All heavy atoms as an XYZ file, in Angstrom:
544
protein
N      14.012      2.674     -8.322
C      14.630      1.375     -8.474
C      13.771      0.486     -9.359
O      12.567      0.621     -9.406
C      14.802      0.708     -7.128
C      15.793      1.350     -6.230
S      16.133      0.256     -4.842
C      17.745      0.841     -4.486
N      14.403     -0.424    -10.010
C      13.687     -1.354    -10.883
C      12.936     -2.380    -10.049
O      13.305     -2.691     -8.922
C      14.683     -2.065    -11.795
N      11.884     -2.911    -10.636
C      11.059     -3.905     -9.948
C      11.898     -5.085     -9.488
O      11.755     -5.564     -8.370
C       9.908     -4.373    -10.868
C       9.180     -5.550    -10.240
C       8.949     -3.227    -11.127
N      12.794     -5.572    -10.308
C      13.614     -6.736     -9.958
C      14.443     -6.489     -8.704
O      14.697     -7.405     -7.939
C      14.526     -7.104    -11.119
N      14.837     -5.261     -8.453
C      15.631     -4.942     -7.275
C      14.769     -4.861     -6.019
O      15.275     -4.938     -4.921
C      16.357     -3.619     -7.481
C      17.389     -3.678     -8.577
C      17.976     -2.320     -8.875
O      17.559     -1.323     -8.262
O      18.849     -2.251     -9.739
N      13.458     -4.690     -6.160
C      12.585     -4.485     -5.017
C      11.722     -5.700     -4.683
O      10.995     -5.682     -3.717
C      11.653     -3.291     -5.286
C      12.357     -1.978     -5.247
C      12.812     -1.647     -3.842
O      12.139     -1.923     -2.871
N      13.982     -1.064     -3.722
N      11.754     -6.739     -5.489
C      10.920     -7.905     -5.280
C      11.810     -9.105     -5.046
O      12.735     -9.355     -5.807
C      10.003     -8.146     -6.505
O       9.254     -6.956     -6.734
C       9.068     -9.298     -6.273
N      11.534     -9.838     -3.988
C      12.410    -10.943     -3.621
C      11.594    -12.193     -3.331
O      10.594    -12.142     -2.629
C      13.197    -10.564     -2.366
C      14.102    -11.653     -1.876
C      14.853    -11.257     -0.618
O      14.680    -10.129     -0.136
O      15.605    -12.096     -0.134
N      12.023    -13.310     -3.900
C      11.431    -14.603     -3.576
C      12.452    -15.355     -2.741
O      13.579    -15.567     -3.166
C      11.085    -15.417     -4.842
C      10.573    -16.793     -4.454
C      10.068    -14.685     -5.694
N      12.056    -15.732     -1.544
C      12.926    -16.497     -0.669
C      12.555    -17.957     -0.850
O      11.401    -18.328     -0.713
C      12.734    -16.059      0.799
C      13.618    -16.884      1.715
C      13.028    -14.578      0.939
N      13.530    -18.794     -1.181
C      13.327    -20.213     -1.500
C      12.527    -20.320     -2.793
O      11.362    -20.704     -2.814
C      12.646    -20.975     -0.372
C      12.776    -22.478     -0.556
O      13.178    -22.928     -1.650
O      12.486    -23.215      0.394
N      13.157    -19.977     -3.877
C      12.532    -19.893     -5.193
C      11.857    -21.187     -5.627
O      10.804    -21.161     -6.241
C      13.585    -19.479     -6.221
C      13.019    -19.111     -7.556
C      14.083    -18.517     -8.449
O      14.933    -17.752     -7.966
O      14.043    -18.827     -9.636
N      12.439    -22.341     -5.339
C      11.866    -23.610     -5.770
C      10.471    -23.836     -5.208
O       9.601    -24.342     -5.886
C      12.780    -24.768     -5.368
C      13.983    -24.915     -6.247
C      14.774    -26.163     -5.902
O      14.178    -27.127     -5.386
O      15.974    -26.168     -6.161
N      10.254    -23.474     -3.963
C       8.982    -23.742     -3.327
C       8.136    -22.482     -3.135
O       7.005    -22.581     -2.693
C       9.218    -24.421     -1.979
C      10.112    -25.616     -2.116
C       9.545    -26.830     -1.446
O       8.508    -26.732     -0.796
O      10.158    -27.882     -1.603
N       8.664    -21.325     -3.472
C       7.964    -20.050     -3.303
C       7.332    -19.957     -1.923
O       6.147    -19.754     -1.766
C       6.941    -19.835     -4.400
N       8.155    -20.127     -0.903
C       7.657    -20.082      0.467
C       7.309    -18.656      0.872
O       6.239    -18.404      1.406
C       8.684    -20.711      1.431
C       8.795    -22.198      1.137
C       8.300    -20.459      2.873
C       9.874    -22.917      1.886
N       8.216    -17.713      0.596
C       7.971    -16.307      0.945
C       8.199    -15.448     -0.286
O       9.243    -15.527     -0.916
C       8.910    -15.833      2.085
C       8.664    -14.364      2.387
C       8.717    -16.679      3.326
N       7.221    -14.632     -0.610
C       7.364    -13.650     -1.681
C       7.277    -12.282     -1.034
O       6.283    -11.969     -0.377
C       6.249    -13.787     -2.718
C       6.169    -12.654     -3.745
C       7.403    -12.640     -4.635
C       4.911    -12.758     -4.570
N       8.329    -11.496     -1.174
C       8.334    -10.150     -0.611
C       8.350     -9.134     -1.737
O       9.284     -9.089     -2.540
C       9.549     -9.949      0.290
C       9.541     -8.589      0.947
C      10.629     -8.424      2.000
O      11.301     -9.421      2.329
O      10.808     -7.304      2.467
N       7.286     -8.347     -1.812
C       7.194     -7.260     -2.783
C       7.630     -6.017     -2.026
O       6.925     -5.535     -1.140
C       5.760     -7.124     -3.331
C       5.689     -5.987     -4.339
C       5.301     -8.432     -3.971
N       8.805     -5.516     -2.344
C       9.429     -4.444     -1.577
C       8.731     -3.099     -1.663
O       7.818     -2.890     -2.467
N       9.200     -2.175     -0.825
C       8.652     -0.822     -0.800
C       8.713     -0.193     -2.186
O       9.743     -0.230     -2.848
C       9.433      0.050      0.186
C       9.202     -0.315      1.620
C       9.850      0.670      2.578
O      10.328      1.735      2.131
O       9.873      0.366      3.776
N       7.579      0.337     -2.619
C       7.445      1.058     -3.890
C       7.891      0.225     -5.088
O       8.294      0.770     -6.123
C       8.191      2.383     -3.826
C       7.674      3.294     -2.737
C       8.398      4.620     -2.646
O       9.401      4.828     -3.360
O       7.960      5.455     -1.842
N       7.799     -1.103     -4.993
C       8.262     -1.992     -6.067
C       7.599     -1.695     -7.410
O       8.255     -1.706     -8.445
C       8.043     -3.449     -5.686
N       6.302     -1.458     -7.400
C       5.578     -1.166     -8.636
C       5.052      0.264     -8.664
O       4.236      0.607     -9.515
C       4.403     -2.144     -8.810
C       4.828     -3.567     -8.996
C       4.843     -4.449     -7.923
C       5.224     -4.037    -10.231
C       5.236     -5.770     -8.086
C       5.615     -5.351    -10.406
C       5.620     -6.224     -9.330
N       5.488      1.092     -7.756
C       4.996      2.470     -7.658
C       5.150      3.200     -8.982
O       6.195      3.151     -9.617
C       5.738      3.221     -6.561
N       4.054      3.830     -9.396
C       4.072      4.600    -10.631
C       3.904      3.786    -11.899
O       3.956      4.341    -12.995
N       3.689      2.489    -11.794
C       3.450      1.648    -12.985
C       1.999      1.844    -13.409
O       1.118      1.043    -13.083
C       3.737      0.177    -12.696
S       5.461     -0.182    -12.396
N       1.744      2.915    -14.111
C       0.371      3.302    -14.431
C      -0.335      2.342    -15.383
O      -1.559      2.371    -15.478
C       0.333      4.724    -15.024
O       1.179      4.768    -16.174
C       0.804      5.747    -14.000
N       0.398      1.485    -16.066
C      -0.226      0.544    -17.000
C      -0.416     -0.852    -16.411
O      -0.985     -1.716    -17.062
C       0.588      0.451    -18.291
C       0.599      1.747    -19.051
C       1.726      2.557    -19.057
C      -0.529      2.184    -19.727
C       1.731      3.764    -19.733
C      -0.535      3.385    -20.406
C       0.599      4.171    -20.409
O       0.606      5.357    -21.075
N       0.035     -1.085    -15.188
C      -0.139     -2.377    -14.535
C      -1.616     -2.599    -14.244
O      -2.237     -1.827    -13.523
C       0.670     -2.432    -13.239
C       0.588     -3.720    -12.435
C       1.231     -4.879    -13.211
C       1.273     -3.560    -11.086
N      -2.202     -3.648    -14.822
C      -3.633     -3.914    -14.659
C      -3.912     -5.085    -13.723
O      -4.947     -5.119    -13.071
C      -4.282     -4.188    -16.010
C      -4.237     -3.005    -16.925
C      -4.852     -3.308    -18.278
O      -5.148     -4.456    -18.605
N      -5.048     -2.283    -19.073
N      -3.008     -6.070    -13.684
C      -3.220     -7.257    -12.874
C      -1.934     -7.650    -12.164
O      -0.843     -7.403    -12.668
C      -3.645     -8.437    -13.747
C      -4.935     -8.252    -14.474
C      -5.309     -9.475    -15.313
O      -4.640    -10.516    -15.193
O      -6.257     -9.369    -16.075
N      -2.093     -8.282    -11.005
C      -0.951     -8.824    -10.282
C      -1.397    -10.132     -9.653
O      -2.447    -10.199     -9.026
C      -0.472     -7.863     -9.181
C       0.670     -8.407     -8.379
C       1.973     -8.268     -8.837
C       0.446     -9.081     -7.188
C       3.031     -8.785     -8.099
C       1.507     -9.592     -6.448
C       2.800     -9.448     -6.909
N      -0.601    -11.169     -9.834
C      -0.913    -12.463     -9.240
C       0.319    -13.073     -8.600
O       1.432    -12.884     -9.073
N       0.094    -13.771     -7.495
C       1.204    -14.422     -6.809
C       0.681    -15.580     -5.976
O      -0.447    -15.559     -5.495
C       1.927    -13.429     -5.909
N       1.543    -16.574     -5.812
C       1.221    -17.719     -4.986
C       2.458    -18.086     -4.178
O       3.532    -18.284     -4.734
C       0.796    -18.893     -5.875
O       0.533    -20.030     -5.089
N       2.307    -18.150     -2.865
C       3.392    -18.502     -1.957
C       2.771    -18.818     -0.606
O       1.598    -18.531     -0.370
C       4.390    -17.355     -1.826
N       3.534    -19.401      0.277
C       3.007    -19.646      1.617
C       2.782    -18.329      2.347
O       1.825    -18.172      3.086
C       3.950    -20.549      2.411
C       3.894    -21.990      1.950
C       4.734    -22.902      2.819
O       4.930    -22.615      4.018
O       5.203    -23.919      2.285
N       3.705    -17.376      2.143
C       3.589    -16.064      2.763
C       3.908    -14.989      1.732
O       4.890    -15.094      1.001
C       4.555    -15.941      3.941
C       4.479    -14.615      4.650
C       5.412    -14.540      5.851
O       6.239    -15.445      6.048
O       5.313    -13.547      6.576
N       3.065    -13.967      1.663
C       3.289    -12.837      0.761
C       3.357    -11.574      1.616
O       2.489    -11.332      2.453
C       2.175    -12.705     -0.296
C       2.081    -13.988     -1.136
C       2.429    -11.497     -1.191
C       0.907    -14.020     -2.089
N       4.411    -10.792      1.402
C       4.620     -9.563      2.172
C       4.691     -8.392      1.189
O       5.499     -8.407      0.260
C       5.932     -9.637      2.974
C       5.916    -10.846      3.908
C       6.165     -8.339      3.733
C       7.257    -11.170      4.519
N       3.833     -7.397      1.412
C       3.833     -6.197      0.577
C       4.422     -5.039      1.378
O       3.916     -4.701      2.446
C       2.413     -5.827      0.137
C       1.808     -6.807     -0.824
C       0.919     -7.766     -0.387
C       2.146     -6.771     -2.166
C       0.353     -8.670     -1.266
C       1.598     -7.674     -3.058
C       0.697     -8.622     -2.607
N       5.467     -4.421      0.838
C       6.089     -3.278      1.493
C       5.307     -2.003      1.263
O       4.430     -1.916      0.400
N       5.644     -0.994      2.031
C       4.994      0.318      1.969
C       5.005      0.864      0.539
O       6.039      0.897     -0.113
C       5.733      1.270      2.905
C       5.182      2.662      2.966
C       5.997      3.494      3.945
C       5.544      4.925      3.945
N       6.380      5.737      4.845
N       3.839      1.263      0.057
C       3.727      1.894     -1.248
C       3.988      0.977     -2.430
O       4.258      1.452     -3.532
N       3.899     -0.335     -2.251
C       4.244     -1.281     -3.319
C       3.493     -1.023     -4.625
O       4.050     -1.180     -5.705
C       4.003     -2.719     -2.854
N       2.223     -0.618     -4.534
C       1.421     -0.347     -5.733
C       0.954      1.104     -5.784
O      -0.007      1.429     -6.472
C       0.202     -1.277     -5.778
C       0.557     -2.732     -5.915
C       0.537     -3.572     -4.821
C       0.926     -3.246     -7.147
C       0.866     -4.913     -4.939
C       1.262     -4.596     -7.276
C       1.227     -5.423     -6.178
N       1.637      1.980     -5.099
C       1.242      3.388     -5.050
C       1.244      3.993     -6.455
O       2.202      3.864     -7.212
C       2.204      4.162     -4.152
C       1.770      5.570     -3.879
C       2.615      6.248     -2.812
O       3.409      5.571     -2.132
O       2.470      7.464     -2.673
N       0.136      4.625     -6.801
C       0.023      5.280     -8.105
C      -0.310      4.343     -9.250
O      -0.328      4.771    -10.409
N      -0.604      3.097     -8.979
C      -0.971      2.129    -10.035
C      -2.462      2.271    -10.326
O      -3.284      1.451     -9.910
C      -0.625      0.705     -9.602
S       1.121      0.429     -9.365
N      -2.817      3.304    -11.024
C      -4.213      3.667    -11.245
C      -4.981      2.675    -12.119
O      -6.202      2.625    -12.062
C      -4.287      5.060    -11.843
C      -3.528      6.083    -11.008
C      -4.219      7.400    -10.910
N      -3.436      8.387    -10.191
C      -3.345      8.459     -8.875
N      -3.943      7.588     -8.138
N      -2.635      9.411     -8.294
N      -4.301      1.869    -12.914
C      -4.973      0.894    -13.778
C      -5.133     -0.468    -13.120
O      -5.810     -1.334    -13.659
C      -4.192      0.734    -15.085
O      -4.152      1.952    -15.797
N      -4.529     -0.668    -11.956
C      -4.597     -1.962    -11.274
C      -6.035     -2.235    -10.847
O      -6.616     -1.506    -10.071
C      -3.675     -1.968    -10.055
C      -3.587     -3.277     -9.272
C      -2.996     -4.391    -10.145
C      -2.742     -3.100     -8.028
N      -6.610     -3.299    -11.406
C      -8.003     -3.604    -11.082
C      -8.219     -5.056    -10.671
O      -9.348     -5.458    -10.416
C      -8.937     -3.233    -12.241
C      -8.584     -3.964    -13.524
O      -8.080     -5.062    -13.504
N      -8.860     -3.329    -14.644
N      -7.151     -5.853    -10.610
C      -7.326     -7.256    -10.227
C      -6.087     -7.793     -9.530
O      -4.981     -7.686    -10.046
C      -7.615     -8.111    -11.476
C      -7.893     -9.538    -11.160
N      -9.097     -9.966    -10.698
C      -7.096    -10.623    -11.220
C      -9.041    -11.274    -10.489
N      -7.837    -11.694    -10.797
N      -6.300     -8.346     -8.335
C      -5.247     -9.036     -7.604
C      -5.673    -10.485     -7.439
O      -6.801    -10.764     -7.074
C      -5.038     -8.441     -6.212
C      -4.396     -7.082     -6.103
C      -4.383     -6.638     -4.658
C      -2.988     -7.111     -6.646
N      -4.762    -11.401     -7.696
C      -5.015    -12.821     -7.492
C      -3.902    -13.342     -6.594
O      -2.760    -13.473     -7.020
C      -5.017    -13.558     -8.832
O      -5.200    -14.939     -8.621
N      -4.252    -13.582     -5.322
C      -3.255    -13.985     -4.332
C      -3.659    -15.308     -3.701
O      -4.812    -15.497     -3.333
C      -3.125    -12.925     -3.237
C      -2.793    -11.512     -3.697
C      -2.848    -10.562     -2.512
C      -1.425    -11.477     -4.355
N      -2.696    -16.187     -3.584
C      -2.906    -17.459     -2.905
C      -1.791    -17.617     -1.887
O      -0.627    -17.759     -2.250
C      -2.871    -18.604     -3.922
O      -2.971    -19.845     -3.262
N      -2.171    -17.542     -0.594
C      -1.169    -17.613      0.465
C      -1.831    -17.990      1.781
O      -3.010    -17.720      1.996
C      -0.463    -16.271      0.611
N      -1.049    -18.602      2.656
C      -1.523    -18.875      4.009
C      -1.499    -17.599      4.841
O      -2.293    -17.432      5.755
C      -0.640    -19.933      4.684
C      -0.753    -21.289      4.019
O      -1.809    -21.585      3.422
O       0.220    -22.063      4.088
N      -0.575    -16.700      4.522
C      -0.404    -15.466      5.271
C      -0.069    -14.333      4.315
O       0.792    -14.479      3.454
C       0.733    -15.641      6.287
O       1.027    -14.428      6.918
N      -0.765    -13.208      4.473
C      -0.495    -12.020      3.659
C      -0.286    -10.848      4.613
O      -1.134    -10.562      5.450
C      -1.645    -11.714      2.684
C      -1.845    -12.884      1.714
C      -1.369    -10.417      1.929
C      -3.052    -12.737      0.813
N       0.863    -10.194      4.485
C       1.192     -9.030      5.314
C       1.191     -7.803      4.419
O       1.890     -7.769      3.408
C       2.567     -9.219      5.945
C       2.981     -8.099      6.848
C       4.358     -8.357      7.456
O       4.645     -9.505      7.832
O       5.136     -7.385      7.529
N       0.417     -6.792      4.799
C       0.286     -5.594      3.979
C       0.703     -4.382      4.795
O       0.113     -4.085      5.836
C      -1.165     -5.424      3.472
C      -1.572     -6.639      2.642
C      -1.303     -4.142      2.673
C      -3.004     -6.637      2.202
N       1.707     -3.662      4.327
C       2.195     -2.461      5.006
C       1.265     -1.281      4.703
O       0.333     -1.383      3.887
C       3.611     -2.136      4.542
N       1.532     -0.161      5.331
C       0.748      1.060      5.102
C       0.883      1.548      3.671
O       1.921      1.380      3.036
C       1.238      2.173      6.045
C       0.950      1.861      7.481
O      -0.022      1.189      7.786
N       1.795      2.345      8.365
N      -0.166      2.166      3.192
C      -0.174      2.853      1.888
C       0.233      1.977      0.715
O       0.770      2.464     -0.277
C       0.724      4.085      1.947
C       0.282      5.114      2.945
C       1.128      6.351      2.959
N       1.947      6.494      1.761
C       3.062      7.167      1.696
N       3.527      7.774      2.753
N       3.740      7.258      0.571
N      -0.051      0.702      0.757
C       0.322     -0.189     -0.350
C      -0.360      0.242     -1.635
O       0.245      0.220     -2.705
C      -0.013     -1.662     -0.012
C       0.101     -2.544     -1.247
C       0.903     -2.164      1.070
N      -1.614      0.659     -1.561
C      -2.382      0.978     -2.770
C      -2.702      2.465     -2.908
O      -3.522      2.824     -3.730
C      -3.693      0.186     -2.770
C      -3.485     -1.283     -2.764
C      -3.628     -2.010     -1.598
C      -3.114     -1.952     -3.918
C      -3.425     -3.381     -1.585
C      -2.908     -3.315     -3.918
C      -3.075     -4.029     -2.746
N      -2.087      3.319     -2.163
C      -2.424      4.747     -2.209
C      -2.243      5.305     -3.588
O      -1.368      5.033     -4.321
C      -1.608      5.538     -1.202
C      -2.011      6.977     -1.174
C      -1.312      7.712     -0.065
C      -1.821      9.129     -0.077
N      -1.345      9.931      0.978
């Protein structure tokens, strides 16, 4: 599935909840950085699985929920 289908912002104006769905970026071997800001950020299972070039995360949130195998 495409990234747009797996990533959801609830209440877009205020970015209250950002949900990065299961395997949203899986296999994106050229992804080097990811940044997000919201009150709550939720990462689904395998969201960054296989992202071997990912070397920097910049997250700003009151609450971050991380499922199993997000970075495997």
